[in-house]
C-alpha positions in Angstrom: 53.9 49.3 -10.3 53.0 46.0 -12.1 55.9 43.9 -10.6 54.8 45.4 -7.1 51.4 44.2 -7.5 52.7 40.7 -9.0 55.0 40.3 -6.0 52.5 41.1 -3.4 49.8 38.9 -4.9 52.5 36.0 -4.9 53.1 36.9 -1.2 49.4 36.6 -0.3 48.9 33.4 -2.2 51.9 31.9 -0.4 50.6 32.9 2.8 47.2 31.8 2.3 48.4 28.3 1.0 50.5 27.9 4.0 47.6 28.7 6.2 45.4 26.4 4.5 48.1 23.5 4.8 48.4 24.4 8.4 44.8 24.2 9.1 44.3 20.8 7.3 47.4 19.2 9.4 45.7 20.7 12.3 42.4 18.7 11.4 44.4 15.5 10.4 46.4 15.6 13.6 44.0 16.8 16.1 40.2 16.8 14.8 39.9 13.6 12.8 41.2 11.2 15.6 38.5 12.8 18.1 35.8 12.3 15.6 36.7 8.8 14.8 37.5 7.7 18.1 34.6 9.5 20.1 31.8 10.4 17.6 31.4 8.2 14.7 30.2 5.2 16.5 26.9 7.0 17.2 27.3 9.6 14.2 28.8 7.6 11.2 27.8 5.2 8.6 26.2 2.6 10.8 24.3 5.0 13.2 22.9 8.3 12.8 21.7 9.4 16.4 19.5 12.2 16.0 19.7 12.1 12.1 23.5 13.5 12.6 26.5 12.0 10.8 30.0 13.4 11.3 32.0 11.2 8.9 32.1 14.0 6.1 32.2 17.6 5.4 28.8 17.6 4.0 27.3 15.4 6.6 28.1 17.9 9.5 26.9 20.9 7.2 23.7 19.4 6.9 23.4 18.2 10.4 20.7 16.6 12.0 17.6 17.6 13.9 19.3 20.8 15.1 20.5 21.8 11.9 24.3 22.0 11.0 26.5 20.7 13.7 29.0 23.3 13.1 28.9 26.9 11.9 32.3 27.8 10.7 34.0 30.5 12.7 31.3 30.8 15.1 32.0 28.8 18.2 28.9 29.8 20.2 26.4 29.0 17.7 28.0 25.5 16.6 25.6 22.8 18.5 28.7 20.3 18.5 30.7 22.5 20.7 27.8 23.0 23.1 27.3 19.2 23.4 31.0 18.5 24.1 31.3 21.2 26.6 28.3 19.7 28.1 26.5 22.8 28.7 23.7 21.4 26.3 20.8 18.9 27.0 22.3 16.7 24.6 25.8 16.4 26.0 28.1 14.4 23.8 29.3 11.7 24.4 26.5 10.7 26.6 28.6 8.8 29.0 30.7 10.6 31.6 33.6 8.2 31.4 33.7 8.8 27.5 33.5 12.5 27.7 36.4 14.4 26.0 38.9 15.9 27.8 39.9 19.6 28.1 42.6 19.4 25.4 40.1 17.7 23.1 37.3 20.2 23.6 39.9 23.0 23.1 40.9 21.5 19.8 37.5 21.4 18.4 36.9 24.8 19.6 40.1 26.2 17.7 38.8 23.9 14.8 35.6 25.7 14.5 37.3 29.2 15.2 39.5 28.4 12.2 36.5 28.1 9.9 36.2 24.2 10.4 38.5 23.1 7.6 37.8 19.6 6.7 39.2 17.7 3.5 36.7 14.8 3.9 34.7 15.6 0.8 32.9 12.2 1.1 30.5 10.9 -1.0 27.1 12.9 -1.6 24.3 11.1 0.5 20.3 10.8 0.6 19.6 8.9 3.5 20.9 5.3 3.2 22.4 5.9 -0.2 24.7 8.0 -2.2 23.2 10.1 -5.0 24.9 7.8 -7.5 23.5 4.8 -5.8 20.0 6.5 -5.7 20.2 7.2 -9.5 21.0 4.0 -10.4 18.2 2.3 -8.5 15.9 0.6 -10.8 12.7 2.2 -9.6 13.9 5.7 -9.5 15.1 5.7 -13.1 13.0 7.3 -15.8 10.2 5.1 -17.2 11.5 4.1 -20.6 9.4 2.4 -23.4 11.4 -0.6 -24.2 11.4 -2.3 -27.6 9.1 -5.2 -28.0 10.9 -8.4 -28.5 10.2 -9.9 -31.8 7.7 -12.8 -31.4 4.6 -14.4 -33.0 1.6 -15.2 -30.6 -1.9 -15.9 -30.9 -3.0 -12.6 -29.6 -0.2 -10.3 -30.8 0.1 -9.1 -27.3 3.3 -7.5 -26.2 3.0 -9.0 -22.9 3.6 -12.4 -24.2 6.6 -11.2 -26.3 8.4 -10.0 -23.1 7.3 -13.1 -21.2 8.1 -15.6 -23.8 11.4 -14.0 -24.6 12.7 -15.1 -21.0 10.8 -18.4 -21.0 12.5 -19.3 -24.3 15.8 -18.6 -23.1 15.3 -20.9 -20.1 14.3 -23.7 -22.2 11.0 -24.1 -20.3 7.7 -25.2 -21.8 4.6 -23.0 -21.3 1.5 -24.6 -19.9 -1.4 -25.2 -22.6 -4.7 -22.9 -22.7 -7.0 -23.4 -20.0 -10.5 -24.9 -21.1 -13.2 -22.3 -21.5 -15.2 -23.1 -18.3 -11.9 -22.4 -16.2 -11.1 -19.4 -18.0 -14.6 -17.6 -17.6 -14.5 -18.8 -14.0 -11.0 -17.3 -13.7 -11.6 -14.0 -15.3 -15.2 -13.6 -13.5 -13.7 -13.9 -10.0 -10.8 -11.7 -10.9 -12.8 -8.8 -12.2 -16.0 -9.2 -10.1 -15.2 -11.2 -7.1 -18.2 -13.6 -7.9 -18.6 -16.8 -9.6 -20.0 -16.8 -13.3 -23.7 -17.6 -13.6 -24.1 -21.1 -15.3 -25.9 -19.6 -18.3 -22.9 -17.3 -19.0 -20.4 -20.2 -18.8 -22.6 -22.1 -21.1 -22.8 -19.3 -23.7 -18.9 -18.7 -23.6 -18.4 -22.5 -24.0 -20.5 -22.5 -27.0 -19.2 -19.3 -28.7 -16.2 -20.2 -30.9 -15.8 -16.7 -32.4 -12.5 -15.0 -32.1 -14.0 -12.0 -30.0 -15.7 -14.3 -27.6 -13.6 -13.7 -24.7 -13.1 -10.1 -25.3 -17.1 -9.8 -24.9 -16.8 -11.4 -21.6 -14.3 -8.9 -20.4 -15.9 -5.9 -21.6 -19.3 -7.2 -20.0 -17.4 -7.8 -16.5 -15.7 -4.6 -16.6 -19.0 -2.8 -17.4 -20.6 -4.6 -14.3 -21.0 -2.4 -10.9 -19.5 -5.7 -9.3 -16.3 -4.8 -10.9 -15.8 -1.7 -8.7 -16.7 -3.7 -5.7 -14.1 -6.4 -6.3 -10.9 -3.8 -7.2 -12.4 -1.1 -4.6 -12.0 -4.1 -2.0 -8.3 -4.3 -3.2 -7.6 -0.7 -3.1 -9.2 -0.4 0.5 -6.5 -3.2 1.5 -3.8 -1.0 0.4 -5.1 2.1 2.3 -6.1 0.5 5.4 -9.8 1.1 5.3 -12.0 0.7 8.4 -15.3 2.0 10.0 -13.7 2.5 13.4 -10.9 4.9 14.6 -8.5 2.5 16.2 -7.8 4.5 19.5 -8.2 2.5 22.7 -12.0 2.6 22.6 -12.3 2.1 18.9 -15.0 4.7 18.2 -17.3 4.3 15.3 -16.8 6.5 12.0 -20.5 6.8 10.8 -19.3 8.8 7.8 -16.4 6.7 6.6 -18.5 4.6 4.4 -18.8 7.5 2.1 -15.0 7.4 1.0 -15.4 3.4 0.6 -18.4 4.0 -1.9 -16.6 6.8 -3.7 -13.6 4.1 -4.3 -15.8 1.6 -5.5 -17.6 4.3 -7.8 -14.1 5.6 -9.0 -13.0 2.2 -10.4 -16.7 1.6 -12.0 -16.2 4.9 -13.8 -12.4 4.1 -14.8 -11.5 7.4 -13.2 -7.9 8.1 -14.5 -5.4 6.8 -12.0 -3.4 9.9 -11.7 -6.8 11.9 -10.9 -7.7 9.2 -8.4 -4.5 9.7 -6.6 -4.8 13.5 -6.6 -8.2 13.6 -5.4 -7.4 11.4 -2.4 -4.7 13.9 -1.5 -6.4 17.2 -2.4 -9.9 16.7 -3.7 -11.3 19.4 -1.3 -8.8 21.9 -3.1 -9.7 21.0 -6.7 -13.2 22.1 -6.8 -13.4 25.2 -9.0 -16.0 25.2 -11.3 -17.7 21.9 -10.1 -21.2 21.1 -9.3 -22.3 20.5 -5.8 -22.4 16.8 -6.6 -18.7 16.7 -8.0 -17.6 19.0 -5.3 -19.2 16.9 -2.4 -17.4 13.8 -4.2 -14.0 15.2 -4.3 -14.2 16.4 -0.5 -15.4 12.8 0.2 -12.2 11.4 -1.7 -9.9 12.9 0.9 -11.2 10.2 3.3 -7.9 8.6 2.4 -6.2 10.9 4.8 -9.1 11.2 7.2 -9.2 7.4 8.0 -5.7 7.5 9.2 -5.7 5.5 12.4 -6.1 7.4 15.6 -3.7 6.3 18.6 -3.9 6.2 22.5 -6.3 7.3 24.9 -6.1 11.1 24.4 -5.9 11.1 20.4 -4.8 14.9 20.3 -1.5 14.1 22.2 -0.6 11.4 19.8 -1.7 13.2 16.6 2.0 12.8 15.4 1.4 9.1 15.3 -1.8 9.6 12.9 0.2 11.7 10.8 3.0 9.1 10.5 0.3 6.5 9.7 -0.9 9.0 6.8 2.8 9.5 5.6 3.5 6.0 5.8 0.4 4.9 3.9 0.8 7.6 1.2 4.3 6.2 0.7 3.7 2.8 0.4 0.1 3.0 -1.4 1.3 5.6 -4.2 5.2 5.2 -4.4 6.1 1.9 -3.0 8.5 3.7 -0.6 8.8 3.2 3.2 9.0 6.9 4.0 7.9 6.6 7.7 11.3 4.5 8.5 12.7 8.0 8.4 10.6 9.5 11.3 13.5 9.2 13.8 16.7 9.3 11.6 17.7 9.0 7.9 16.4 5.9 6.2 19.0 3.5 6.8 18.7 1.8 3.3 16.8 3.9 0.9 17.5 7.5 -0.3 15.0 9.3 2.1 16.0 11.7 4.7 14.5 12.7 8.0 14.3 16.0 6.4 12.1 14.4 3.7 10.0 12.9 6.3 9.4 16.2 8.3 9.0 18.2 5.1 5.9 16.1 4.2 4.9 16.1 7.8 4.6 19.8 7.7 2.2 19.4 4.9 -0.2 17.2 7.0 0.4 19.6 10.1 -1.2 22.1 8.0 -4.1 20.1 7.1 -7.0 19.6 9.5 -8.0 16.0 10.2 -11.5 15.3 11.4 -11.6 14.6 15.1 -13.9 11.3 15.7 -13.8 12.0 19.4 -12.1 9.8 22.2 -12.6 8.9 25.8 -11.6 12.1 27.6 -13.1 14.3 24.7 -16.1 12.4 23.2 -17.6 15.0 21.0 -16.4 14.8 17.4 -15.5 17.8 15.5 -13.9 19.1 12.3 -16.0 17.0 10.0 -16.7 18.5 6.6 -20.3 19.7 5.6 -21.3 18.8 2.2 -23.3 21.2 -0.1 -25.3 18.1 -1.0 -26.4 17.7 2.6 -24.8 15.5 5.6 -20.9 15.6 6.5 -18.0 13.8 5.3 -15.1 12.2 7.3 -12.7 14.1 5.4 -9.9 16.8 5.6 -9.7 20.5 5.1 -7.0 23.0 5.1 -5.5 24.2 8.6 -3.1 26.9 9.6 0.1 26.3 7.0 3.6 26.5 8.1 6.8 24.6 8.4 7.3 22.4 11.4 10.2 21.3 13.5 12.1 18.1 13.2 11.3 15.8 16.1 14.6 14.4 17.7 14.3 11.0 17.6 10.9 10.8 16.6 9.8 12.6 19.9 7.5 15.7 19.2 8.5 17.0 22.8 12.1 17.3 21.7 11.9 19.9 18.6 14.8 20.4 16.4 15.1 22.9 13.4 12.3 23.6 11.4 12.2 21.9 8.0 10.6 23.7 5.0 7.9 21.8 3.3 8.9 20.2 0.1 8.8 17.2 -2.0 11.1 14.0 -1.5 14.8 15.4 -2.4 15.4 12.3 -4.7 12.3 12.9 -6.6 13.3 16.7 -7.2 12.8 18.2 -3.7 10.6 21.0 -5.1 9.4 23.3 -2.4 5.7 24.2 -1.5 5.1 27.3 -3.8 4.4 30.8 -1.9 0.6 30.8 -1.4 0.6 27.1 -1.6 -1.5 26.6 1.7 -0.7 23.4 3.6 1.1 22.1 0.5 -1.3 19.2 -0.1 -2.2 20.5 -3.7 1.4 20.6 -4.8 1.8 17.1 -3.1 -0.9 15.9 -5.1 0.9 17.1 -8.3 4.1 15.7 -7.2 2.8 12.3 -6.7 1.7 11.7 -10.5 4.1 14.3 -12.2 6.1 13.3 -15.1 9.3 13.4 -13.2 7.9 10.8 -10.8 8.7 7.2 -12.2 7.1 5.2 -9.3 3.2 6.2 -9.6 2.9 4.3 -12.7 5.1 1.5 -12.0 3.7 0.8 -8.7 0.1 0.7 -9.8 0.6 -1.4 -13.0 2.4 -3.9 -10.7 -0.7 -3.9 -8.2 -3.1 -4.6 -11.2 -0.6 -7.5 -12.5 -0.6 -9.0 -8.8 -4.5 -8.9 -8.7 -4.5 -11.1 -12.0 -1.6 -13.3 -11.5 -1.2 -13.7 -7.7 2.5 -12.4 -7.6 3.6 -8.9 -8.7 6.4 -8.2 -11.5 7.8 -6.7 -8.2 7.1 -9.3 -5.5 7.0 -6.6 -2.9 4.4 -4.3 -4.3 4.6 -1.7 -1.7 8.4 -1.7 -1.2 10.4 -0.6 -4.4 13.2 0.4 -2.4 16.6 -1.3 -2.0 15.2 -3.7 0.5 12.2 -4.8 -1.6 12.7 -7.5 -4.5 13.8 -6.3 -7.9 11.2 -6.9 -10.7 11.5 -10.3 -12.4 10.9 -8.7 -15.9 12.1 -5.0 -15.6 11.4 -4.6 -19.5 7.7 -5.8 -19.2 7.2 -3.5 -16.0 8.3 -0.5 -17.8 6.3 -1.3 -20.9 3.2 -1.7 -19.2 4.1 1.7 -17.0 4.4 3.6 -20.3 1.3 2.2 -21.8 -0.7 2.8 -18.8 0.4 6.4 -19.2 -0.1 6.3 -22.8 -3.9 5.1 -22.2 -4.7 8.0 -20.0 -3.9 6.2 -16.9 -6.9 4.0 -17.6 -7.1 0.9 -15.1 -9.8 -0.9 -17.3 -7.4 -0.5 -20.3 -4.7 -2.3 -18.3 -7.1 -5.1 -17.2 -8.1 -5.8 -20.9 -4.6 -5.9 -21.9 -3.4 -8.3 -19.2 -6.3 -10.8 -19.3 -6.2 -10.9 -23.2 -2.6 -12.2 -23.2 -1.5 -15.9 -23.8 -0.1 -16.0 -20.4 -3.3 -15.0 -18.7 -4.9 -17.9 -20.5 -2.6 -20.6 -19.6 -3.6 -23.4 -17.4 -2.2 -24.4 -13.9 -0.3 -27.3 -15.3 3.4 -27.3 -14.4 6.1 -28.7 -16.6 9.5 -29.4 -14.8 10.0 -27.7 -11.5 12.4 -25.3 -12.9 10.5 -22.1 -11.8 9.0 -22.9 -8.6 7.7 -19.4 -7.9 6.5 -19.2 -11.7 8.5 -15.8 -11.9 8.3 -16.3 -15.8 4.7 -17.1 -15.7 5.0 -20.2 -17.8 1.7 -21.4 -16.1 -1.1 -19.7 -14.3 -1.1 -19.8 -10.6 -4.0 -21.6 -8.8 -5.2 -19.5 -6.0 -7.5 -19.7 -3.2 -10.7 -17.5 -3.0 -10.3 -14.5 -0.8 -12.4 -14.1 2.4 -14.7 -11.7 0.5 -15.0 -14.0 -2.5 -15.6 -17.1 -0.3 -18.5 -15.4 1.6 -20.1 -13.9 -1.4 -19.9 -17.1 -3.5 -21.6 -19.0 -0.6 -24.2 -16.4 -0.9 -24.8 -16.5 -4.6 -24.9 -20.3 -4.4 -27.8 -19.9 -1.6 -29.5 -17.4 -3.8 -29.6 -14.9 -1.0 -26.9 -12.4 -1.9 -28.2 -8.9 -1.9 -26.4 -7.0 -4.8 -27.5 -3.5 -4.0 -24.8 -1.2 -2.6 -24.2 -0.5 0.9 -24.7 2.5 2.7 -24.2 3.7 6.2 -24.1 1.3 9.2 -26.6 1.0 11.9 -24.5 2.7 14.5 -26.1 3.5 17.9 -27.0 7.3 18.2 -23.9 9.3 19.4 -25.7 10.5 22.3 -25.5 7.0 23.8 -21.6 6.6 23.1 -19.7 5.9 26.4 -16.9 3.9 24.9 -13.6 3.6 26.9 -10.6 1.6 26.9 -12.1 -0.8 29.3 -15.5 -1.0 27.3 -14.6 -0.3 23.7 -16.9 -0.3 20.7 -17.6 -3.8 19.4 -20.7 -4.7 17.6 -21.5 -6.7 14.3 -24.1 -5.8 11.7 -24.6 -9.0 9.7 -26.4 -8.6 6.4 -26.5 -10.2 3.0 -24.7 -7.4 1.0 -21.4 -8.1 -0.5 -18.5 -8.5 1.8 -17.0 -5.1 0.8 -19.9 -3.4 2.6 -19.8 -5.1 5.7 -18.8 -3.2 8.9 -15.0 -3.3 9.2 -13.8 -3.0 13.0 -10.1 -1.6 13.4 -9.3 -3.2 16.7 -11.2 -6.5 16.5 -11.0 -8.2 13.3 -13.9 -10.1 12.0 -13.5 -13.9 13.0 -14.4 -14.9 9.5 -12.1 -12.4 7.8 -9.2 -13.5 10.1 -9.7 -17.2 9.7 -9.4 -16.7 5.9 -6.5 -14.4 5.7 -8.5 -10.8 5.3 -6.8 -7.8 5.2 -5.4 -6.1 8.4 -7.2 -3.0 8.8 -4.6 -1.5 11.2 -1.9 -1.1 8.3 -1.6 -1.1 4.7 -2.0 -4.9 3.2 -0.4 -5.0 -0.3 -0.4 -8.9 -0.3 -2.7 -10.9 1.6 -1.3 -14.2 3.4 -2.8 -17.4 2.2 -2.9 -20.0 4.9 -4.2 -23.5 5.3 -5.3 -24.4 8.8 -7.5 -27.1 10.4 -9.8 -24.6 11.6 -10.8 -23.6 8.2 -12.0 -27.2 7.4 -13.8 -27.2 10.8 -15.5 -23.8 9.7 -17.3 -25.9 6.7 -18.4 -28.4 9.1 -19.8 -26.3 11.8 -20.3 -22.7 10.6 -23.9 -21.6 11.1 -23.4 -19.4 7.9 -22.3 -22.6 5.9 -25.2 -24.7 7.4 -28.0 -21.9 6.5 -26.3 -21.6 2.9 -26.1 -25.5 2.4 -29.9 -25.9 3.5 -30.8 -23.2 1.1 -28.9 -24.8 -1.7 -30.7 -28.1 -0.7 -34.1 -26.3 -1.1 -33.1 -25.0 -4.6 -32.6 -28.7 -5.9 -36.1 -29.5 -6.3 -38.1 -32.0 -4.2 -39.8 -33.3 -7.3 -36.8 -33.9 -9.4 -34.8 -37.3 -9.5 -31.8 -38.0 -7.6 -29.6 -37.6 -10.4 -31.3 -34.4 -11.6 -30.8 -33.0 -8.1 -27.0 -34.2 -8.1 -26.6 -32.5 -11.7 -28.3 -29.2 -10.3 -26.0 -29.0 -7.2 -23.0 -29.4 -9.3 -24.2 -26.5 -11.5 -25.1 -24.3 -8.7 -21.7 -24.8 -6.8 -19.2 -25.6 -9.5 -20.8 -24.3 -12.8 -20.6 -27.7 -14.5 -22.2 -31.0 -14.9 -20.8 -33.9 -12.6 -19.1 -36.9 -14.0 -20.5 -40.4 -14.2 -18.1 -41.1 -10.9 -19.1 -38.0 -9.2 -22.9 -39.0 -9.7 -22.3 -42.5 -8.4 -20.6 -40.9 -5.3 -23.3 -38.5 -4.8 -26.1 -41.0 -4.9 -23.9 -43.4 -2.6 -23.3 -40.4 0.1 -27.1 -39.3 0.0 -28.3 -43.0 0.6 -25.6 -43.4 3.5 -26.3 -40.0 4.9 -30.2 -40.7 5.1 -29.4 -44.3 6.7 -27.0 -42.9 9.4 -28.8 -39.6 10.2 -32.5 -40.2 9.7 -34.4 -36.8 9.9 -38.2 -37.0 9.0 -38.3 -33.1 9.9 -35.7 -32.2 7.3 -35.7 -34.6 4.4 -33.3 -32.3 2.5 -30.6 -32.9 5.2 -28.5 -35.4 3.1 -28.4 -32.9 0.4 -27.6 -30.3 2.5 -24.6 -32.4 3.8 -23.5 -33.1 0.2 -23.7 -29.3 -0.4 -21.2 -28.8 2.6 -18.9 -31.5 1.1 -18.7 -29.9 -2.1 -18.3 -26.3 -0.5 -15.3 -27.5 1.5 -13.6 -29.1 -1.6 -10.7 -27.5 -3.6 -12.7 -27.0 -6.8 -15.1 -24.6 -4.9 -12.4 -22.8 -2.8 -9.7 -22.3 -5.5 -9.6 -20.4 -8.9 -7.5 -22.2 -11.5 
């Protein structure tokens, strides 16, 4: 009996092996040539139309927007067969001249009937990378805390140890320390966006105690102006605007609450991980909170709500609004260009179209506020607050998975994609009863298994102080972004950030207390033109907001009170259309961060001086030098008004030298040199002789003020 069973088993094994060899021979001789010659030009490594690849077994098993391309042994349920038979709306190949002949179609049918044998195991892919490549991408490795290089520094700051290890190996000399006036001006602009008052400059210059600079930093971080400065930097990243962006660019009367929430969050040093979570799901994190706290958390979701609206009837283009929200979420929190996978797998990074529609499903289950549009003017779905009023915020909608959009077109649905996290970061599904999935998403974004959140934010903070990130592409940590110039320092900062409880203010203190931050702008030999090793401090021009606010400070007319709602006309009067869109300005003397921001028509001042684009996330502002900027200082009504106010502050009863002294103190926070005094006296005399104006005896002094305002020392931070 035992021998009989053994012989039977051997016979079956031989038969199975023979059948297997025959099936693989069939694939190699009849199927592989069809796939290579007729299919892979559109569904291979270079192109993946419809998100489909056919160059490996794993690829056709995963399929594209319609699911797996082949269902082994089920000819009628295999989309590939329907396509090559041309009885499908996606007839393949699309050209009639390239279509398969009858024999080729019959061979593919037979292949599927046999169970689709395919020896091409291929390499496991996630989007534009193999799994192995994704695991080795620097930004996706777990954050590790490197050993601090041995080094003696004046501050004992680990930042200097990491930087100087690179500088020392290159043989470069570091710049000397900046003088105390330069340093307090630098740190005051960096942390508050305003110039330092003259008395604070003098106090710091006279204070030789070891803790003098630390006292300045603590005072600045405690100032309400700190949140205004760093809140503005965040608003750049999240493309904040006070209008909707559709073709009539309707006002958003409640968006300012999100702006003020961001400013308050920075001032309160809200832990960054919570700062992220509240913007995604604050309305779902209100249990046990007071009415005021609940209102704040609802307002925080303005991050999603202010996504740009598109087109004429915005309901019809809501998929583009969701794309905008996904794009900004990916760039702001992860440094990944997720929206590149809307139409097909990402060509370069480990992000698939499935990833995109898994996140899209979360947003589809989220109710976005409707700001109104030309065909449907009445707004709806704003969120009431227990403290009174409404918020332009999000709420839970009807949860559920959504189908992939073939080639990004919502009118061509594919298979449904389960809601989940990015596959390369774990791919966890939305748990049962998890609603839209936003609460789960909020946790995934800052979870311990996500190495990107901390790296991206510390790089943004570094960029804000040094003008260049350790990663020079702060919103692209993918394969097409630039790698970190000092990866050990980046990881040490990220680990320190997490250890501090995600404190942004603690990161500021750490960075500005380093030797590197206190260096002057003096360059040694031109060995490192990009200053990647940070051997010197990089001179930078004032941002548009800093320039405007500094002018108002000098004129003693800056209103330092926080801004509130804008004076939009009553909604009952709105008849905005694509031919007559909303366009208004509401000038006031509050800080620039509180000015009304149009999405479709950039403010001329902000545009001239490289302000952020409110239509898309702006991680780094451009810095241009063009003739129209110089003309602005000559002709702008704002500059003329401010220079006249400054001239009035000099004191008509003072001597000429005293007025020159006072002018330099107001604008540059220092006394003039003897040569500058002489040039000032000559300018005033020449101007008075050439342009006599008995009506305005301050005119020469106003003109001298404009000369200093247009000079590099006023316009640049060293």
